Backbone as CSV, one residue per row, in Angstrom:
resi,resn,N_x,N_y,N_z,CA_x,CA_y,CA_z,C_x,C_y,C_z
1,MET,0.815,3.706,20.682,-0.146,4.025,19.738,-0.440,5.284,19.716
2,SER,-0.965,5.931,18.504,-1.293,7.219,18.266,-2.708,7.634,18.407
3,ASN,-3.035,8.967,18.062,-4.395,9.168,18.007,-4.755,9.181,16.664
4,ILE,-4.340,8.549,15.838,-4.533,8.742,14.538,-6.195,8.784,14.185
5,LYS,-6.457,9.587,13.312,-7.907,9.823,12.960,-8.608,8.634,11.995
6,THR,-9.769,8.096,12.297,-10.222,7.134,11.320,-11.690,7.616,11.100
7,GLU,-11.859,7.607,9.651,-13.200,8.262,9.262,-13.516,7.253,8.255
8,ASN,-14.722,6.875,7.896,-15.479,6.107,6.984,-14.583,4.978,6.369
9,GLY,-14.125,4.504,7.339,-13.312,3.100,6.677,-11.814,3.505,6.484
10,TYR,-11.184,4.612,6.904,-9.883,5.162,6.401,-9.071,5.589,7.707
11,TYR,-7.733,5.473,7.729,-6.924,6.016,8.607,-6.655,7.437,7.835
12,ILE,-6.741,8.590,8.522,-6.404,9.839,8.102,-5.330,10.762,8.955
13,TRP,-4.439,11.002,8.029,-3.401,11.929,8.849,-2.779,13.234,7.859
14,SER,-1.917,14.145,8.683,-1.539,14.875,7.612,0.159,14.372,7.057
15,LYS,0.451,14.794,6.184,1.778,14.340,5.589,2.939,14.553,6.423
16,SER,2.824,15.804,7.194,3.992,15.824,8.108,4.034,14.915,9.337
17,ASP,2.763,14.200,9.760,2.781,13.213,11.017,3.594,11.893,10.539
18,ALA,4.006,11.645,11.842,4.667,10.228,11.935,3.983,9.642,13.169
19,LEU,3.004,8.947,12.831,2.215,8.394,13.838,2.106,6.734,13.716
20,TRP,2.133,5.939,14.826,2.006,4.527,14.795,0.237,4.268,14.472
21,ILE,0.362,3.544,13.290,-1.176,3.255,12.981,-1.441,1.976,13.896
22,ASN,-0.625,1.174,14.102,-0.991,-0.273,14.975,0.690,-0.593,15.530
23,ASN,0.864,-1.827,15.997,2.092,-2.273,16.599,3.126,-2.455,15.407
24,TRP,2.745,-2.806,14.160,3.625,-2.895,13.032,3.920,-1.773,12.002
25,PHE,3.063,-0.703,11.897,2.880,0.100,10.706,3.031,1.577,11.230
26,LYS,3.732,2.390,10.556,3.722,3.923,10.758,3.191,4.553,9.846
27,THR,2.379,5.782,9.642,1.987,6.535,8.817,2.867,6.582,7.619
28,THR,4.162,7.092,8.415,5.254,7.485,7.024,5.410,6.322,5.982
29,GLU,5.181,5.083,6.607,5.225,4.047,5.381,4.253,4.179,4.360
30,PHE,3.195,4.717,4.447,2.033,4.726,3.866,1.720,6.026,2.989
31,THR,2.638,7.283,3.351,2.618,8.614,3.070,3.052,8.613,1.577
32,CYS,2.258,9.687,0.736,2.695,9.937,-0.626,4.322,10.332,-0.855
33,GLN,4.724,9.756,-1.568,6.130,10.283,-1.846,6.379,11.523,-2.782
34,CYS,5.311,12.072,-3.216,5.388,13.045,-3.995,6.168,14.312,-3.162
35,LYS,6.479,15.378,-4.040,6.940,16.662,-3.669,6.025,17.671,-3.678
36,ASN,4.787,17.476,-3.887,3.682,18.330,-4.186,3.108,19.212,-2.742
37,LYS,3.197,20.538,-2.749,2.933,21.337,-1.682,1.419,21.149,-1.260
38,ASP,0.598,20.739,-2.157,-1.125,20.793,-1.780,-1.171,19.134,-1.393
39,CYS,-0.198,18.325,-1.391,-0.615,16.757,-1.064,-0.219,17.042,0.470
40,VAL,-1.215,17.080,1.176,-1.161,17.363,2.748,-1.958,16.319,3.430
41,GLU,-3.328,15.987,2.863,-4.151,15.017,3.834,-3.789,13.513,3.046
42,GLN,-3.537,12.599,3.972,-3.114,11.101,3.635,-4.184,10.428,3.966
43,LYS,-4.362,9.197,3.320,-5.418,8.355,3.953,-5.025,6.928,3.365
44,ILE,-5.421,5.966,4.181,-5.119,4.432,3.845,-6.267,3.694,4.364
45,SER,-6.968,2.553,3.707,-7.934,1.985,4.195,-7.744,1.192,5.180
46,VAL,-8.581,1.062,6.404,-8.565,0.378,7.465,-8.438,-0.839,7.148
47,ASP,-9.197,-1.793,6.166,-9.397,-2.799,5.508,-7.795,-3.393,5.208
48,LEU,-7.123,-2.424,4.428,-5.962,-2.750,3.937,-5.102,-3.015,4.999
49,ILE,-4.895,-2.285,5.982,-3.987,-2.300,7.229,-4.244,-3.492,7.809
50,GLU,-5.419,-3.799,8.182,-5.958,-5.126,8.855,-5.365,-6.412,8.009
51,ARG,-5.460,-6.355,6.867,-5.140,-7.394,5.915,-3.535,-7.607,5.840
52,LEU,-2.780,-6.430,5.968,-1.261,-6.539,6.005,-0.910,-6.773,7.146
53,THR,-1.570,-6.434,8.184,-1.111,-6.616,9.653,-1.390,-8.335,9.725
54,ARG,-2.305,-9.004,9.400,-2.314,-10.247,9.524,-1.053,-11.190,8.746
55,ILE,-0.925,-10.561,7.591,0.238,-10.973,6.875,1.840,-11.060,7.504
56,ARG,1.714,-9.645,8.228,2.910,-9.352,8.749,3.022,-10.307,10.155
57,GLU,1.983,-10.449,10.779,2.038,-11.366,11.944,2.131,-12.901,11.445
58,TYR,1.671,-13.166,10.386,1.908,-14.530,10.073,3.287,-14.995,9.460
59,VAL,4.097,-13.999,8.745,5.392,-14.258,8.468,6.432,-14.033,9.562
60,ASN,5.919,-13.190,10.585,6.693,-12.994,11.939,8.142,-12.593,11.295
61,SER,8.080,-11.191,10.498,9.036,-10.666,9.965,8.862,-9.545,9.558
62,PRO,9.859,-8.405,9.550,9.447,-7.120,9.019,8.887,-6.818,7.714
63,MET,8.072,-6.199,7.323,7.480,-6.208,6.153,7.779,-4.568,5.565
64,ARG,8.381,-4.318,4.505,8.536,-3.254,3.834,7.392,-2.724,2.820
65,VAL,7.109,-1.363,3.236,5.891,-0.931,2.342,6.630,0.254,1.598
66,THR,6.862,-0.147,0.128,7.641,0.916,-0.919,6.605,1.710,-1.255
67,SER,5.274,1.405,-1.286,4.635,2.745,-1.920,2.830,2.305,-1.087
68,GLY,2.456,3.539,-0.627,1.136,3.121,-0.030,0.182,4.233,-0.707
69,TYR,-0.424,5.133,-0.146,-1.099,6.263,-0.743,-0.560,6.957,-1.740
70,ARG,-0.989,7.546,-2.749,-0.692,8.332,-3.862,-1.597,9.289,-4.090
71,CYS,-0.996,10.750,-4.142,-1.997,11.548,-4.678,-2.001,11.544,-6.200
72,THR,-3.036,12.327,-6.781,-3.569,12.369,-8.158,-2.100,12.773,-8.927
73,LYS,-1.549,13.896,-8.458,-0.418,14.206,-9.167,0.897,13.299,-9.057
74,ARG,1.125,12.473,-7.918,2.026,11.662,-8.021,1.874,10.401,-8.941
75,GLN,0.521,10.024,-8.976,0.116,8.956,-9.896,0.255,9.245,-11.260
76,GLU,0.009,10.523,-11.451,0.227,11.122,-12.951,1.776,11.277,-13.251
77,GLU,2.702,11.606,-12.199,3.959,11.559,-12.440,4.688,10.108,-12.828
78,ILE,4.006,9.211,-12.099,4.408,7.800,-12.172,4.224,7.349,-13.859
79,ARG,2.903,7.596,-14.032,2.443,7.597,-15.381,3.027,7.802,-16.665
80,ASN,3.454,9.138,-16.368,4.134,9.853,-17.386,5.652,9.512,-17.512
81,SER,6.420,8.975,-16.351,7.797,8.682,-16.488,8.089,7.470,-17.147
82,GLY,7.124,6.617,-17.217,7.310,5.562,-18.180,8.147,4.266,-17.381
83,THR,8.209,4.557,-16.125,8.911,3.480,-15.246,7.855,2.435,-14.893
84,SER,6.535,2.631,-15.232,5.587,1.469,-15.068,4.733,1.286,-16.083
85,THR,4.602,0.206,-16.831,3.439,-0.052,-17.688,2.117,-0.155,-17.015
86,VAL,2.115,-0.458,-15.774,0.724,-0.699,-15.233,0.332,0.322,-14.491
87,ALA,0.620,1.565,-14.587,0.160,2.633,-13.892,-1.094,3.116,-14.405
88,ALA,-2.195,2.965,-13.451,-3.588,2.939,-13.927,-4.088,4.373,-14.160
89,LYS,-5.082,4.756,-14.784,-5.686,5.892,-14.755,-6.384,6.584,-13.295
90,LYS,-6.722,5.740,-12.931,-7.206,5.738,-11.362,-6.905,4.627,-10.535
91,SER,-5.610,4.931,-10.017,-5.083,3.790,-9.040,-5.786,3.329,-7.816
92,THR,-5.753,2.349,-7.382,-6.083,1.890,-5.961,-5.119,2.470,-5.072
93,HIS,-3.954,2.770,-5.447,-3.131,3.880,-4.413,-3.698,5.353,-4.410
94,GLU,-4.262,5.645,-5.168,-4.948,7.110,-5.100,-6.248,6.878,-4.194
95,LEU,-6.700,5.699,-4.349,-7.993,5.722,-3.293,-7.632,5.314,-1.953
96,GLY,-6.314,4.932,-1.550,-5.880,4.552,-0.273,-6.093,3.021,0.030
97,HIS,-6.177,2.231,-1.296,-6.705,0.827,-1.110,-5.545,-0.138,-1.716
98,ALA,-4.134,0.404,-1.713,-3.295,-0.798,-2.218,-1.972,-0.167,-1.412
99,ALA,-0.952,-1.142,-1.510,0.426,-0.961,-0.951,1.389,-1.781,-1.869
100,ASP,2.361,-1.616,-2.074,3.423,-2.399,-2.601,4.492,-2.831,-1.409
101,ILE,4.493,-4.039,-1.277,5.165,-4.624,-0.017,6.218,-5.508,-0.357
102,SER,7.283,-5.784,0.571,8.058,-6.947,0.181,8.688,-7.270,1.709
103,VAL,9.079,-8.324,1.899,9.688,-9.037,3.176,10.986,-9.734,2.810
104,SER,11.953,-9.076,3.277,13.366,-9.487,3.004,13.597,-10.968,2.718
105,ARG,13.196,-11.715,3.855,13.451,-13.249,3.895,12.594,-13.914,3.022
106,LEU,11.793,-13.278,2.201,10.785,-14.117,1.155,11.118,-13.651,-0.013
107,THR,10.942,-14.582,-1.097,10.922,-14.317,-2.519,9.415,-13.747,-2.776
108,PRO,9.362,-13.050,-3.877,8.028,-12.511,-4.349,7.101,-13.655,-4.335
109,GLY,7.502,-14.966,-4.836,6.677,-15.986,-5.104,6.070,-16.430,-3.745
110,GLU,7.163,-16.403,-2.854,6.707,-17.299,-1.514,5.853,-16.123,-0.766
111,LEU,6.076,-14.808,-0.925,5.092,-13.828,-0.444,3.849,-13.962,-1.087
112,LEU,3.656,-14.085,-2.294,2.619,-14.306,-3.007,1.725,-15.285,-2.353
113,LYS,2.119,-16.403,-2.154,1.312,-17.604,-1.665,0.711,-17.218,-0.341
114,ILE,1.500,-16.375,0.317,0.994,-15.974,1.688,-0.076,-14.647,1.547
115,ALA,0.190,-13.714,0.549,-0.456,-12.606,0.478,-1.927,-13.093,-0.125
116,GLU,-1.913,-14.346,-0.885,-3.308,-14.994,-1.403,-4.176,-15.155,-0.338
117,LEU,-3.804,-15.448,0.917,-4.651,-15.746,1.842,-5.524,-14.627,2.307
118,GLU,-4.935,-13.211,2.046,-5.546,-11.861,2.277,-6.121,-11.005,0.985
119,PHE,-5.522,-11.413,-0.113,-6.010,-10.386,-1.278,-6.176,-11.307,-2.343
120,LYS,-7.245,-10.841,-3.293,-7.581,-11.362,-4.502,-6.875,-10.593,-5.825
121,SER,-6.435,-9.340,-5.493,-5.699,-8.516,-6.457,-4.376,-8.162,-6.225
122,ILE,-3.495,-8.867,-7.069,-2.217,-8.822,-6.615,-1.188,-8.677,-7.968
123,GLY,-0.114,-7.850,-8.120,0.785,-7.684,-8.975,2.127,-8.142,-8.688
124,THR,2.871,-8.829,-9.382,4.055,-9.421,-9.175,5.259,-8.601,-9.606
125,ALA,6.213,-8.212,-9.087,7.348,-7.490,-9.602,8.499,-8.204,-9.110
126,ASN,9.695,-7.754,-9.690,10.911,-8.654,-9.121,11.081,-8.546,-7.606
127,ASN,10.971,-7.302,-7.083,11.246,-7.032,-5.561,10.283,-6.451,-4.901
128,PHE,8.800,-6.773,-5.254,7.770,-6.149,-4.513,6.512,-6.944,-5.063
129,LEU,5.410,-7.059,-4.206,3.998,-7.364,-4.492,3.257,-5.851,-4.353
130,HIS,2.264,-5.816,-5.464,1.218,-4.799,-5.343,0.128,-5.736,-4.520
131,VAL,-0.506,-5.116,-3.620,-1.989,-5.653,-3.263,-2.650,-4.707,-2.954
132,ASP,-3.936,-4.948,-3.309,-5.137,-4.085,-3.202,-6.279,-4.678,-2.766
133,ILE,-7.293,-4.126,-2.127,-8.477,-4.818,-1.590,-9.496,-5.022,-2.443
134,ARG,-9.346,-4.672,-3.923,-10.650,-5.166,-4.611,-10.908,-6.805,-4.647
135,ASP,-11.990,-6.997,-4.252,-12.461,-8.573,-4.071,-13.543,-8.821,-4.918
136,ASP,-13.892,-8.069,-6.141,-14.808,-8.527,-7.035,-14.389,-9.739,-7.735
137,LYS,-13.166,-9.989,-7.921,-12.642,-11.126,-8.951,-11.049,-11.510,-8.514
138,VAL,-10.313,-12.277,-8.862,-9.134,-12.798,-8.761,-8.407,-11.814,-9.996
139,ARG,-7.525,-11.151,-9.543,-6.722,-10.486,-10.554,-5.131,-10.719,-10.310
140,ARG,-4.370,-11.277,-11.193,-2.979,-11.488,-11.212,-2.202,-10.587,-12.180
141,TRP,-1.141,-9.959,-12.269,-0.434,-9.307,-13.333,1.132,-9.176,-12.764
142,LYS,1.939,-9.142,-13.805,3.129,-8.943,-13.769,3.635,-7.621,-14.080
143,TYR,4.539,-6.846,-13.507,5.373,-5.688,-13.795,6.342,-6.001,-14.468
């Protein structure tokens, strides 16, 4: 286990860090994928990690995180690229409240049923689920 910093409900680290968050997840899985030099500080919600950990332990199989934290510039790049029609103006990824996940031995539909045990806000794509910690109402969408 690492000495990862926790502050105000977030794990916080530098983009260059490769630290274990817990037994299942490393900071590198949640680090912004941009090439922006000013994107240094990274953050992800402790609540999000706790929920993902419960899913990971339930499925008893590796979970792939394809996207976690995104800086504002990265979110803008995604929005402007046209690769996603669902890229929000202020994404839950920017807030450190979301992750895109997959489990190789499960279909997105199977993973959805399990994710619903922990998350109210879930987007389904062909090869991943977006999950975020918004709990005000049930949200479902497709990419």
